[in-house]
N, C-alpha and C positions, 0 to 999 in steps of 0.2 A: 612728152617728158613729164609734164605736170601730173599726168595720170599716174605714172609710176611712182612719183614722189608722194602723191596722195596715198597710194596703196602701201608704200613703205612706212609712212607715218602712222597709218591706221594699224598696220601689223605691229609696229613697235609699241604703240599704245596698248594694244591687246595683250602683248607679252608682259608689259609692265603691270597691267591690271591683274593678270593671272598670277604673276610673281607676288604681287602685294597681297592677293587673297590667300595664296599658299602660305605666305609668311605669317598670316594671322592664325594658322592652325595651332591648336593647343592640345595638351594631353596632361592628365592628372591621374595619379594612382591613389586608391583608397583601400587599405592603408598603404603607406609608402615603405613599410617594413613589416617583417613577419617574425614572431618569436616562437621558437620551438620549446615547448614546455614538456613536463612529464607525460601528459596524456595527449600530446599532439598527434593528430591523425589527418594532417592535411588541412587546407583552408581555401579561401577564394580571395581574389583581389579584383576590385572593380576599376576598370580603366575607362575614363570618359574624357570628352573634350569637344572641340569643334574643328571642322574642316570646310573648305569651300562647298557650296551646295551641289556643284556638278562633279564632285570628286568622290573617290572611294577610299576608305581607310583599311589598311591591313596591319595587324598587330602581331609582333613576335616577342616571345619571352625566351631568352636564351642564356645559358650559363657559360662560364669561362671554358676555354679549350683545355683539354687535358691529354696526356699521352697514355695510351693503353697498350698492353701487351697481351695478345690473345693466342689461343691454341686452335689450329685448324684441325678439323676432324674429317675423316673420310673412310671409305670402305677399303680395307686391305685384303687383297685376294678375292674381292667381291663378296666377302662374308662378314668380316668383323669391322665394327666402327672403332677406329683408333686415332690417336693424335698423329697427324701427318706432317706437321710443321708449325712454325711460329709466324705470326704476323703482327705488325705494330701499326697503330693508328695515332697520328699526331694531330693536335688541334681539333679534337673531337669535342663538341660542346656537351657539357654535362646535361643540359636541358635544351630542348628545341621545340617550342609549342607555338603554332601560328593560328591566328583567328581572322576570319574573313566574313564579308557580308554575302547575302544571297545574290545581290545584284552584281557582285564582282564576277561570279561564275567560277570556272575552272582556273585556279591560281596558276597552273602551269601554262595556260594559254593567255595569260595576261602580263601586263608590265610588272606585276608583283611577283613574278616567278622566282626572283632572287630571295624571296621570303619563304619559299616552300622547301620541302624536304629534298627535292632533286638538286637544290643548290648546294647541298652538303658535299657533293662530289668535287666541287671546286674549292671547298673549305678544308676538307679533311685530306691529310696526306697518308697514303698507305705504303708501308715498307715491308718487304723489299718491293721495288718498283715492278718486278716481274709478275707480281700477283695481279689477278683480275680485279682491278679497283672497283668497278661498278658492282660486281658480285659481292665483294667483301663489305662494301658500304651498305648495300642492300640488306645483307644478313644482319649487320650491326644495327641498322635502323629497326628491323623487325624485333630484335631483342629489347631495344629501347622503348618501342611501342608497347610491349608487354608490361613494362614497368610504369607505363603512363608518362614517360619523360619526353618522348618524341611524338608529335601528332600534328595534324592539320585539322582545324575545326571550322568547317564551312557554316554559313548561316548563323554565326554567333555575334557578329557586329550588328547592332541595331541603331537605326537613325531616328532622330526626333524632329523637332520643329525647325523650320527654315526662317532665318531672320537676317536681313541685311547681307544677303548673299552667302551666309554661312549656315551650316546645319550641325546639330549636336549628334554625338555618337556615344555609345556605351557598350562595353563587353565585360562579361564576368569570366576572368581567367581562373581555372581550377588549378590549385597548387597541390600536387600529389604528395603523400607522406614521404616518398623516397627522394624528393627534391631537398637535399640536405642544406646545411648552412653554407653561406657563401654570398658573393656579390653576383647579381644577375642583371641583365640588361633588358629593358622593355623598349622595343623599337617600333615606331609607327611610320609607315610609308603612305604618303598622300598621292593617290593615283588619279591622274587626269588624262583621259584618252589612252594613248599607248605609251605613256611614260610616267615615271615617278617624279613629281615636281618639288617635293619637299620631304624631309625625313626628320623625325624628332626622336630623342632617346632620353630615357630616365633610368636611374639605378634603383633596383629593388634589393634590399638587404634582408637576408634570412640569417638570424642569429639564434644561438642556443642560450637559454636562461634557466636558472634554477638547477635541479638535479642533473639534467642532461649536460649542462655546461660544466658542472663539477666532475662528472664522469669523464668527459673529454679531456679536461685539464689533468685529471689523475692519470689517464692513459698515456699522456706525454711526459708527465713529471715522474710518475712511479708506475711503470708498466707491470712490474711484478705484482704489486698490491692490486692493481686494476684487474689482472688476470685472476687472482685469488677471489676477489669480490665477484667477478663474473661467474666463476664456478659455484660459489655459495648461492648466488641469486638463482642460477639454473637449478641447483639441487632443491632450494626452497620452493621454487615454482613447481617442480616435479612432485614434491611432497604435497603441496597444496592441491594440485589437480588430482592426485591420488585420493586425498581425503574427500574432495568434492564428489568424485565418481563413486567412491565407496558409500558415501551417505545417500546416494541416489540409487543404490543397489547395483552399481557396476554398469559398464557399457553393454549395450545389446547389439 
């Protein structure tokens, strides 16, 4: 009996130790916010912190869920591609970018699979329910990948020195130009063995400033004037490009 009590005590102490180490995990964003200015063309955010020395870090940058209404296309009569119906996606994240280390391996074969793209099938609702959910979400993910808004980036989490049972990590998250203003969540999973022992989350705000902010405000407050300005800007840009090509002897 004493043997079993001894094993139980040792196991309990080990679990407490692991929990204490996991609780010491930290994460920091640099910068903690992004400003979209007139000549904004994307940027980067450095994510760094500490995790237990025997753990792995998986990072995910995701946007708020939105409702999308899409058109299905298919061949009619085996010849022409046409709209064949409507499909809606609910709670589809605006952005979903995941970063992992080389030592984690295949995210879908690890405890961190809930941070991967395959986890979206449990997060997104497809309507009508009669649709092939896996196929629809798969095609939707392909479109998002082309825009640089959905991806899994292996071998991007780097580890530093180990001290007092903790190791540092860092990852540079690429923020694409099409990641618009809004509140985004940066989530980190601390993976030990075959389970996630801790999770941290921080908010990343993307805001518009200067001329882009004024245009957005104008679009909501005075859509007619905003439309007129958009046409004027388009005409001016066309005239400018015409002058540039003319000065260079025209296009070849």
